LODRENGU-433430 format. One record per residue: y, x, z of N, C-alpha, C in turn. Coordinates in pm, whole numbers, plus 50000, padded with zeros to 5 digits. Example, Ala and Ser with C-alpha at 12.3 -4.5 7.8 and 13.67 -1.06 7.14 Angstrom:
BEGIN
494315131950780495505123050780496705132050780497755128550708498945136750714500035129050787
END
This chain:
BEGIN
502585006650090502435018550012501155017549931501125024349817500005023349725499425036949696498115037449681497435049449637497775051649490498215063549457498595066349319497385067749228496215069649286494995071049203494335057649176494125049649279493345037249259494185024749283495465026249312496405015249331496005005649441495315010749546495055001849659496125003849764496344993549839497404993649938496915000650063497775008850125497455014950253498665013650342498575012450472497315013150545496465000850518495185002150539494284991050517494644979550609494504967150558494734955550644493754955650760492524960050735491514961350838491174976150852491804983150948491614997550959490175001750986489354992751034487964996151062487064993950940487634988150834486834985450714486374998450650485224997950587484745009650515485645011950394485655024150347486435027250229485885019350111486775013550034486375005249921485725013749812484825007549739484225014149624485145011849506485805022449463486725021649349486445033449259487245034949157487115046449070487715058849133488305057449248488965068349319487925075949402487895089449394486915097049474487065094149624485925094749694485915091749838486895100349917487005113149884487895121649962489345117349946489725112349826491085107449808491285094149880490235085849883490315073349958490515076150107489765085850159489895089450300491275095450326491735104150238493065110050255494135099150255494015089450165494985078450159494925069850285493715067550336493575059850459494255067150575494025080250584494665087950692496185088250674496665089550549498115088950524498685075750575497975065150544498445051950587498495050650738497485055750804497465055150950498555063851011498825075150947499915083750994501245076650974501445070750856502695063550827502875051650920501765045250960501845033651049502025037551195501915050651226502105055151363500835055951446499685053151386498425054451459498225068851504498595078051415498545092351447499965097751429500755098151537502145102851524502225117951502503375122451458503605136751436503315144251566502555154951552502185163151668500845159551728500315148151694499025144051751497875149151666496715151051728495555155551651494915143751577494335146851463493515136951393492145136551461491375125951438490025125751494489215137651441488185141151514487335152451475486625149451343486165160051280485415158651155484215149551173483475151451281482285143151304482655128451325483765126151394484195112251416484615105851284485365113151201485765107851071484545105150985483555114150991482315112250915481615099250956481505097051086480785085051132481605072351111482915072851133483755060951115483775056350969483765065850876483915062450735482625063950656481545067950724480245069450662480325078450538480885090350559481025100150452480485113550500480335122750406479795136050438480895145250491480475156450544481405166450593482275171750479481695172550360482455177350243483605167850210483345154950217484395145050189485515146350291485175147750418486195149050523486995161850501486325172750476487035185550456487965184850334487475178950225488305177750105489515168650130489325157850207490435148950240491475156350323491015164150420491955171750504492665182550423491945188850327492605198550239493705191950158493435179850112494435172250036495675169650121495475165750246496605163250336497335176150370496595187050385497225200150412498055204450293497515202650172498235206350049499565198950040499585186550087500805178450084501725181150203501285189650296502105192950413502095182350520501145173050513501085162150611500415166750739499405175550728498695180450846498605195650841498285201450956498065215850966496885217851061496205228951044495075232151129493845234651046492695234551111491455237751043490365228151087489685221750990488565213151028487555221151110487015214751212486075221651300486765226951424488075228651416488865232751533489755221051568490945220751513491825209251534492765208051414493055195751377493995192951269495055183751327496315187951317497425180651375498335175051267498955163751298499915157551206501195165651209501635170151092502865177951079504075169251043503855159550955504955150850911504395137750859505255127550857504895114750799504915116450647503875111750578503825113750433504875105550360505305110850246506195103250160505405092150094506085081350065505445070549990505185075349848504035072049792503775076249655504725069449558505095076649454505965071049352505175060649272505815049449239505095039449161504795044549021503665040448969503295044248833504165036348735504295040948611505055033348511504495019248491503175017948495502575004648481502984995448595502955000648716503354992748833504814988648821505684998048781507104994848766507294983948660506524984648551506614974548447506194960748496505124960348573504664947548628505714941848723506304950348805507324945548898508544940048823508924946448712510034941048630509674927348574508444925748528508014912848475508044902148583507624905648702507654896048814509094891848842510014901448845511424898148869511974889148758511594892048633512024883548522511504869348539510234868148580509664854848602510364847548716510694854748822511424848448933512754842948885513454850748803514734846148748514554833748661513494833648581513234822048495512914809748578512114811248683511764800048770513024794648839513874803448887515124799048951515994791548852516054796248729516844789548625516284775648598514984774348585514364761248562514614752048680514524757348801514764749148921516204743948924517154752548885518554748248882518774737448775518164739148658518314729148552517654716048591516484716848656515814704748703516664697348805517274704648898518154698448998519324691548929519884697648826521004691448753520554678648683519364678748623518844666748556518604655648659518014659248773517754649348878519064643348928520104651448945521414646448987521974636848883521844640248756522354631648648521604618448646520284618748666519494606448668519904597648785520094603748903520534595949021521894589848997522794597548938524134592248911524074580948811523234582248709523084571748608522504559148670521494560748757520904549148825521894541848915522704549848986523664543549077524754536148997525124541348881526104534348796525514521448741524224521848699523634509948639523334499248742523014503048867522764493048971524044488549036525024496849032526294493349095527194485049006526984484848876527864477448785527374463748759
END
């Protein structure tokens, strides 16, 4: 899954890694990281998220960043509750829709794959013809 703001993949390959420095605001990076962990089953539906203080220390962010990230998840219906008390997972988040640029790049990749397969098939045909020609010339 991809962050629709900064196009980074989540869940992170290294869940303990600090949030990357991108053009994406920290609270959205944290929200995306939590979405990824929820989608991966680290925090299943019905389970509480880590406390605000734990999220602050794990991600080296301020209380404002954590609260804004949780508000973002609440707005999307992924979590319910109140920071400072308890925040629980309500549902697994939907995968973000790919951007038009991403869809265009994926189409280009598919086109290139088709072209490579076509070249490989033509090369195999040429190699077969060369082998057949060699066997005729050595056999005659």
